[in-house]
N, C-alpha and C positions, 0 to 999 in steps of 0.2 A: 333539439337545440342544446348547444353546449352551455355549461355553467359560466356565468359572467365573472365569477371569482377565479383568478388565475391559480393554477396548481402549484407552480414553483414559488418558493418563499420570496425570492428576490423580486419576482414579477409582482407578487402581491404587495410588497413594500412600495414599489413604484405606483401601482394602481391605487393603493389606499391614500398615498400622498396627493395624487391627482384628485381623487374623490373628495378628500377633505378640503382641498383648495377650492373646489367648486361649491361644496356645501357651506363654506364659510360666508359666501355671499347670498345664500338662500335665506330670505327673510321669514320663511314659513317654518323652518326647523326650530324646535324648542332649544333654548340655550342649554338646558341640562342634557339633552340628547347629543348636541354637538360636542359638549365638553366630554361626555362619555366616549364618543367616537375618537376624539383627540387623545384621550387618556389610553384607550385601548391600542391605538396606533403607536403611540409613544412607547408603550410597554412592549409591543411586538418588535419595534426597532431595537429596543434595548436587549431583548432576549436573543435576537438574531446576531447582534454584535457580540454578545457573550458567547454564543455558540461558535461563532467564527474564531474568537480568541481561544476558546477551548480546543477547537480542532487544530489551530495553528500550534498551540502548545503541545498537544499530543503528537502531532507530526514531527515537531522538532525534538521532542523527547525520544521518539523512536529512532530518529536519525542519530542523535547523540549517543544513545545506548549502543547502536550497532557500531559506531565509530570507536567507542570505548572498548567494546568486546573485541573488535578486530585488532586494536592496538595491544590489548592484554594478551590475546592469543598469539600475536606475532612475537612479543617479548618472551612469552613462555616457550614457544617452539625454538627460538634462537638459543635460549639457555639450555633447553633439553639437548639440543644438538651438541653444545659444548660439553655437557655432562657425559654424553655417550661417546664423545671423542677422547675422553680421558683414558689413560692406560689402566687406571684403577677401577674403571667401570665394570660392573658385573650384572648378571641377570637378577641377582638378589637385590642389588641396589635399585635396579629398574623397578622391581616389584615393590620395594619399600617406598619408592617415590611415586608409584603408580603411573609410570611413564612408559609402560609397555602396552602397545595396542593389542586388542584381541584379533585373532585371525578371522578375516571376513571372507566367507565362501559365497557371497552373493553373486549369482550369475547374472551379470548385466545384460547378456545377450537375450535373455528372456524376461527382463525386468521392465516395469512401468513406473516412472517417477510418481511419487505422491506429491501433489501440488495443491496449494490452497492460496487464496488471495483475500486480503483485508483492505477495505477502503479507508484511507486516512484523510479524505477530503482534498479539494483543490487539485484533483488529478493524480494525487500520490497514492500508490497501491503497494502494499507490502506482500511480496510473493514468497511463501515458505515452501521449501522442497526438500525431499530426501536426497541424500548424496551417496550413501554407502561407500563403495570402493571406486567410485567414478572420479573423474577430474572435475565434475560439475555437470551442469545442464545447459542446453540451448533452450532459451525461452522464446516462444513465438507468440504473436499477438495479432488480433484483428479488432478494428474499431471504425466507427464512422462509415465511410463508403468502401472500406476495404472488402474485397471479395476473395482474397487469398491470404494465407498466413504469411506474416512478415517476421523475419528474425529480429527480435528485439535486443537480445543480449546473451552473451555466454557468461553464466554466473557460477562462481565457485564457492561462494559463501551465502548461506541462507540466514535471514531473508534477503532477497533482492528487492531494491526499491525502484519501482517504475515512477519516475518523477516528471513524466511528460505533462505539459499543461493541457487543460481541457481544450477540445477543438473549438468550442464556443464558450467564452467567458461567462460564468454564471449559469451555464446550462449543464444538467447532469448528462452522462453518457455511459453506455454499456461497453465494456472491454472484455474480450475473450482471450484466454491464455491457454497454451499447451506447452509441455516441456518434454525433452528427450535427453537421456544420459549422453555424456561425452567422455570418451576414453582415448587418450593419445591423439587428440584433435579430430576424432571421428565419432559421429553419432552412432550409438549402439542401443539395442533394445527397441521398445515400442514407445510411442507417444502417450503421454498421460491423458486422462480424461479432460475434456474441455472445462475450464473454470471460467464462470461469468461473474464479473464484478461490476456493480452499479456505482460509478464514480459520482460523488455528490460535490456540488460547488463548495 
């Protein structure tokens, strides 16, 4: 026989509200016991609300950080292109400004992307991947009733944010991810190991 207490937090909130509504009309329950139940339920509601607010803030902070990094990196790259286009540019100046990349001999044809995923709640997942000298990665995903890998996105900047909403509002879900390098619009190398992320409401 299964436990009568729901496993999911949101389900327990609904269940406890119903339970308290019924117990409030029970003349045999002690007043102190009823008050204790109400206080515990109110505290649980408050903690869930605080958790949801914290998750929302963390998710937005990550999105804001990524946008800020992308903007900063874009401005820097544009300025470096202008510096390197000057007639006075030299390798010495490039070394002084630390704007000379190191030679990358990474053989993508035998490479496997390093992929990891972090749940940020409400269906948002941050996917971090290695890029090396590729143009980016194709990220594939499976969830719900999927039986085959579906191309989710071609990402050139890590982390990539999967912002798809949960299939069922308030219900956790498992998502599976895998990635492969892309070079000149063609997939190259081998697929990464499967990454499984438990997406929480």
